[in-house]
N, C-alpha and C positions, 0 to 999 in steps of 0.2 A: 193742778199738778206742775210740778216742776222737774227737770232732770236732776238726778243724784249727782251733786258737785263736789263730793269729797270721797275720801278712800273707803275702801270696804274690805272686810275679811270674813272668814268663816269662823264660826265658834261652835265648839262641841257641844251639841244638844244633849240635855239631860238623858240618860239611858235607862229606860225601866226594864225590869226583869220580865222574861217571856212567861206568858200565862197560857196553859193549856185550855182547851174548850171546856173541859170539865171544871177548871177552876174559874172559868168566865161564867159557867152556869148555862152555857149554850148547848143546845141539843145537837148531837152529831145526826147527820143524814142517815136514813135508814138505807142498807143496800137494797137496789133495785135490780132484780133480774131482768135480763133481756126478754122481751114479749115473746109467747110461745111462737107467734109466726115469724119471728126474726125481724120484723119491720121497723125495729128501731124507735117505736113511739114510746115505750117505757123509759122514764127518766133513768139515765146512766147512773152507777155508783162512781162519783167522783171523789170520795173520800170525805172525811169529817170536816175538813176545813172549807168546804164549798158549801154554800146556801142557795137553793134554788127556790124562788117563789112565783106565784101567779097569783092573778088578781083577787082571787078568792082568799088569800091569806090574810088574816086579820091585820089591819095597819099596825096595831099594837105589837104584834109579835115581830114583824120586819123591823119597826122602829127599834124596838128593845135589842134586837140583834145588832144592828147597826150601831147603836150607842154603845154596847159592851164591846164590841170590836174596836171602835175608837179610843174607848178608854185604856184597851190593852196596848194598842199600836201607836197611839199618839207620840210617845217619847221613845218607842222601841226601836231606835234607829239601827242598831247593830245587833238585833235579835234574830231567831231563827224562826219564828213563827209567820206564815204566809196565809192569807185568805182571799177568796173570790166570793162575790155577792151577784148572783145572776137573776135577772128578771125575765119572765115570760111575757109576750105581748099583752098589753093593758096599761091601764092608769094606776099610779101609785102615788098616795100623799105622804111622802116620807122627806126627811131633812138628812141626808146621807153625808156624815162628815169622815173624810178618809185620813186615817193615819199611815204610817209606814207598812209597806208590802200589802196592801190592800187594792183589789181591783173590783170596780163596779161596771157591769156591763148588761146591755141588754139582749135578749134572745130572738129579737125579730129580724126578718129578712130586710126591712128598712128602718132606719133610726127611729123614724115617727111611730113605728109599732108599739114602742115602749115608750111611755111619757111619764117622767118623774115631775110631778107638781109639787114642788118644794124646792129642793136642792141636791146637788152633788158638789160637795165643795171642800176644799183645802184651805185652812185659815192659817195665819201666822203663828209663830211662836215667840214666847217671850225672849227678849234680847236686849239686856241693858246697856250694850254697845251700839244700839241703833238709836239715832236722835229721836226716832219714834217710839222706842221701847218694844219694838216688835219686829220680826223679820221672817222671810221665807227661805233663808240662804241654806238650811239643812232640810228643806222639804222635798226629799228625793223619794224614788222607788214606790210609786202609786200610779194608778191610771184609772181613766173612765172610756167607755167605748161603746158605740153602737146604740145609742138611746138619744131621746129628747128630753131636753130640761126646760120646764116652765116656771122660772123663779117667782117665788111668793114673797120674798124680800125684794129690795129695789134692784138686786143684781144677783148672778150667780158667781160666788168667789172661787177661783181656781189659782191660789197663791202658792206657787211651785217653783222650784230649782230645776236642776237636771233629773234625767230618768223618771219623768212623772207626765207621759204623753196623755193628751186628748186626742181620740180618733173617732171619726165616723160619728160625730156629736151635733145634734141640732139645738143651739141655745136660742130659746124664743124669748129672748129679751136682752139684758145687759150682761156682758161677760167682764168680770174685774180680776185682773191678773196680779195685783200687788196685793201686800198684806194689809195695807191701810196706812193713810197719814203720812206717806213717803217711806215707810219701813223698807229696808233692803230686800231686794230679790234678785235671783239670778237665774233666770230660766232660759228656755223652755220650749215646747214644741207642740204644735197643732197641726193635724192633717186631716183631709176629707171631712172638712167640718163646716157648718154654717153658723153664723151669729147673726141674728135678726137686728139687734140693738148696736149700740157702740160697744167698743172694747176698751176698757180701761187699762193701759198698758202701765202707766205710772212709772214706778221706780225699777222695772224690769231692764236689767243691764244689756241683756241680749235675747233674742227670740226668734225662732223659725216658725213661719206659717206656710203650708204648703198645700196646693190643690184644695182651696177651701173658698168660702164666699162669706164677704163681710157686708151685712147690711147698714151698718153705721160707721161713723169715724172709728179710726185707731189712734187714741190719744197717747202722745208722748212717746218716750223711748229714751234711752240714755247713751249706749254707745254703737249697739249693732243689731238692727231689726232687719231680718230679711223676709221677703215674700216671693213664693215662687208659684206661679199659677194660681194666682189667688184673685177672684173677681172682688172688685171693690177695694182693693188695696190702695194705700196712699202712693202719691207719685214718687218716683226715685228723687231723693234729697240728699243722700250721703255728702258731707258728714253732718249737715245741720238742715233739716232733722236727719238723724242717722239710719235712714230708710234705703235699702236696697232692693229695687224691685224688677223681678223678671216677669214677663207678661205670660210666660208659659213653662212648664217643666219638661226638660228633654225627654226622659224616659222613666216612667213610674210603674208601681204595681202596688196596690194597697195591701195591708196586713191580712192574713187569714183570720177568722172570726168564727165563733160558734153562733149557730141560730137553730131554731125550732120551725120547720116548715108547716104548711097549711094542713098537713096530715098529722102533724103531731111528732114527726120523725126528727131526732137530733142530727144535723149535719155540720160541716165545716165549709165555709165559703172559702173559695180561692180566687180573688179577683183577678181579672185579664190584665194584660199588660197595656199601657197606655203611652202614646208618644205625643210630644208637644201639647200637654194636657193643661187644662185650667178648670178651676171649679171642682164641686164634689163629683163623686161617681154616681150619686143616688138622687141627684135634684130631679132629674126627668123620670127615672124609675121605669124606663122603657125596655130595659133587656134585663133578665134574670142573671145574676152572678153564678158562675160555675161553682159547683161544691161538690164534696165528698160525703158519703155516709160516715157517721161516727163508728159505725161498725168496723170500718177499714182501719181504724185506729188502735193501736195497743194504749190503754189508758194505764199509765204508769204512776206508781205510788213511790214516796221517798224510800221506802223499805225494799224496793226491787233493785237487784244488783245491776252493775253495769253489763255484766255478761248476760243477763237475762233480757236486758232492753237491746242489746246488740243481736241478740237471737231474733227478736221480733223485727228489727229494722233489717236484718239479713234475708228475711222472709218477705220483705216488700211492704210490710206494714208502716203506716204511718204513726207518728208518735205525739199523744197528748200528755203532757206532764203536769199532773195535779200538783197544789201547793206543797211547799216544804223545800228541804235542803237534801240533795242527792250527793251522797259520799261516793265517788267513783275511783275505783282502784286501775281503772284504764279509761281511754277515751271512747265516747260514744262515737260509732262510725256510721255514717250516712253514704250508702254506696249506690242506691237506686235513683234513676232520674224520677223528678216531680215529687220527692219525697217532702212531707210537711212535718215540721217539728214545731208544735204550738205549745206555749207554756201557759198556764193557768194560775193566776194569782201569784205572778212574779216568782216562780220557783228557782232554785239556785243549783248550779252544777259546781261541784266542789272536787276537783282531781286531789288524790291523796298521796299518791306516790311519784309525782313528777312528770307524768304523761299529760297529754292536752285534756281538756274536758271534752272536746268535740272536733272531729275530723270530717270533712266533707269531700267526697270524691269529685273529679272534675266532670261531672255530668249535668244535664240539662234541669233547671226548673226547681231546684231543691230550695225550700222556704223555710227559714228559721225565725221564729218570732216570739217575743215575749219571755225572755230567759235572762237572769243572772248568772254571772260565771265568776266564781270567787277562787284566786289563786290558793294553792295549798301549802303546806309546811315544808314540803320538798319541791324545789325550783323546778318549774315548768319552762321548757324552751320556748313553748307557744301555749296558749289556752284555747284558742280556736283557729283552725286552719282551713282555708277554703281552697280546694284543689291542691295538687302537688306542684313542686317546683318546675317551672319550665312549661307549665300548662299553656299550651296554644290553641285549643279547640274554641270556635266560636259559638258563644251562647246568645247571640243578638236577639234571636227569635224567642228565648226562652231562658232568661237569665236566672242564676242563683241569686237570692235575696237574703238579707239580714236586716230584721226591723225590731226595735226595742230590744236591743241586746246590750246589756250593760255589764261592764267588768269592774272587778275591784281587786286590787293587790293591797292588802292590810285593811284594817278596819274592825270586822268582825273577829279575824284571826291574823297572825304574822305570815301572810302569804308571800310568796317569792315566785317572780316570772320574768324571763328575759324579754318577750313580747307578748302582749294580749292578743293581738289580732294579726294574722297574716292572710292576704287575700292573693292568691295565686291565679284563680279563674278569671278569665276575660269576662268582660260585659257585667260583672257582678254589680248589683244595687245594694248599697249601705244606706239605711234608712233610719236614722235616729240611734245613734250609737253613744254610750257615755264609756269611755275607758278612763279609768280613775286609779291612780296611786295613791292610797289613803292619806290625806293629811290629819286626820283625826279618827279615833276609833277606841275600842276597849283598851285598857292599860296593857302594855306589853307588845302592842301589834302595829306601833308606828314608830319610824325612825330611819334615819338615813341608811344605816346598816342592818335594819330590821326588815321591813317591807321593800324589798329591793325589786326594781323593774327597770329596765333600760328604755324600751319604746313601747308606746301605746298602740299605735296602727302602721302596719308596713304594707303597701299596695305594690305587689309585684306584677300583677296582670294588667293588661291592656284594656282601654275602653271602660273602665270602672267609673261608676257614677255614685256619688256620696251626697246625700242631703242630711244635715244636722250631724256634722262631727264634732262631738264634745270629748276632748282628749287632754288630761290633766295632769301634772305633778311628777311625770317620769323623770328618770335620772339622766337620760340623754335627750336625743329628738324625741319629741312627743308623737309626731307623723312623719313618715318618710314615703315619698311617692315615686317609685321607679317605673312603674307603667307608662305606656304612651297613651295620650288622648284621654287622660283622666279628667275628671269634673268634680268640683266640690261646690256645692250650694250651702253655705254657712258653715263657719268654723269658729268653734270656742275654745281657748285654751289658757289654762294658768300654768306658767312654769312652776317647778318644784318650789316648795316654800323653804326647804331645809338644807340646802348645800352647806356644810360647815365651813367651806373655805373655797376660794377662788380656785385654788390648784385641784379641789376635788372635783371641779364642774367646769372643765375647760376643755373643748372640743378640738379637732384638727385645725379648725379654722378660725380659732380665737377664743376669747373668754365666753364662757357659756355655751349652750347648745339650743341652735334655732327649733323653734317650736314646730314649725311647717317647714319641711325640706323636700324641694322638687330636685331629684338628682341632676347632676351636671350634664348627663347623656341624653335628658328627656327632650324631644324636639317639639311636642305639642302638650299643653296643659292649660286648664282654665279653671278659675276660682272666683267666687264673689262672696262677700261679707265675712272677713277674716278678722276675729278679734283675739290678741294675746295679751295677757296680763301678768304683771309680776308683783310678788309679795315675798321677799326674803325676810323671814323671820328669825334667822339666828344671831341678829346684831352684828353682822358682818357686811361688809360693803361688797357685795357679789354683783357683777355686771353679766349681761347678756349682749353680745356684739350686735346681734340682729335677731329679730323675732321670726322673720321669713327668710329662707334662702332659696333662690331659683335661679336657673340660667337665664341669662338676659339675651333672649331672641325672640323674634316675632311671633313664633307659635306658642309662647308662653305668655298668657295673659292674666294678670291678677287685678281684680276690682274691688274698691271699697275695703281696705285693709286698715286696722287701727291697732295701735299698742297704747296700753294703760299702766301707770303706777298706780297700784292700790294703796300699798302701805309698807312699812318695814324699811329696809335699807337698799341700797344700790338700786339698780333698775335696768331698763333696755336702752341700749344707744341708738339703735335704728329700727325702722319698720321692716323694709324689705331691702335686702343687700345693703347698700350704701344710702338708701333714700330714706328720709324721715327725719325727725329731730328727737333728740335724747328724752326719755321721760324717767328721771333719775331723782332720787332723795326727797321728792315731795310729788303730791298728786298733778297729774297731767295726762294729756292723750297726744298721740301723733298719727292723723290720718293720712293715708294715702290713696288718692281716688282712682288712679290708674297706674298700672306698671306693666312694661316699660312705657 
């Protein structure tokens, strides 16, 4: 394998029409009433797009479902269908290929409780613009969680880009992250997982691996590979090889997940906070993970109104969002401490009238996980707001967390939003966010004056920690950090592709808008592994004066940053403030190891 040494761009994948379960010939799950004793041992009714299997289910039936879902979702990039396939503890001989909006997860208390003997894989798509004829550049919005994979081929392939997390997975063999033969790929994220064999990273331009264990080598990498709290991680080497390695993660809490306990009761695990962590949470298995009975959750359907969901939240219930698109005429409001909002099968929250999709009060311990947020036709000031402005309460012992929360402005529809995510609450944990102003989508949904969006992420609160910030194509700053003592571990960003002129894209500090901006008043901030890329595709010489802006003072420290010219016209003049070399007009990179 060799590093990708030429420019890359994304291309619109072929979009297939949505298909209903009936059209696919897939049986809907029968509604299951709660057991008479109320002990939660009956399978819950999770709607027609969730499939729950146990080892007694014929393999042919499971494989048929997986194959039909893949056929429907392989190219359904901007579609509205969402699916989850859940496996109760046991062993399964299946080959699960995942298309868009498909989640495969185990229901064991430990990842090894569910063994997939075969594969849970994502394969590359045909791409005539890739030298290999194949790429993974648009393999978004899918996931695998809480199971073990024993590959029956030579490896398990997980060729993905953004918004396709692998969490709490034990790969009992080789893991292969590229589409093959050097085809383009732009990932990605792994957490709380173990890979027994080597990991073939190959052409992956960037990747974050957090609190995991690697039993073999991690091969290759292109521009920005970050390892935080990973046992067996490669040594620090940025920029050549492009590895940024932190021995521990400062503060973490793993994503909630569904499981079935020894008595057959359905529960939601809520993993505890860890500090200075390394390796998986489950390697020793010595402590049970705290959990909640599923009976404490309102199991929502896409047909439920925002008013109904808010009534349940106001009564102190947790929220499980089953697969689908939720059209919201008002924001969902989380007001109670320790509320869990868990998406199943990548549900979408879509505001219709200009309100936010989700507003969280400044309270302890709220967990938001596994949801997409799509901007609506009426411009929203913000899509998700954490806390109120000027929130100062400490949440150090029990922070709010956002995990696998993915934003889109444009793509499926011509949405508009000023800012996608605003974090006001102190100590908030951000763990794998992709905020995306669409660069491609359905006809009529993409354009400089069509899917308008100013900034992806604004952090106002102090002591916020982010792992895996992917923020792309917004029309001003991509990320603005106003809070003190913020930390970012891994940042990936493409500047907007489509500024029509330099005059249309000029900030108060010069040509273009910096991608990552630390406000001038900030006294303390630290970030590791930042990559900012340009591809201005309107045939106009567009310049970005600097990819990263930050005050030059001792308390602000930036490690291992790189700018990249991908293709198109113009480019980026400097990497951080006035440091770095231009990447303009043709392929090039400009790494900065330490700033200041």
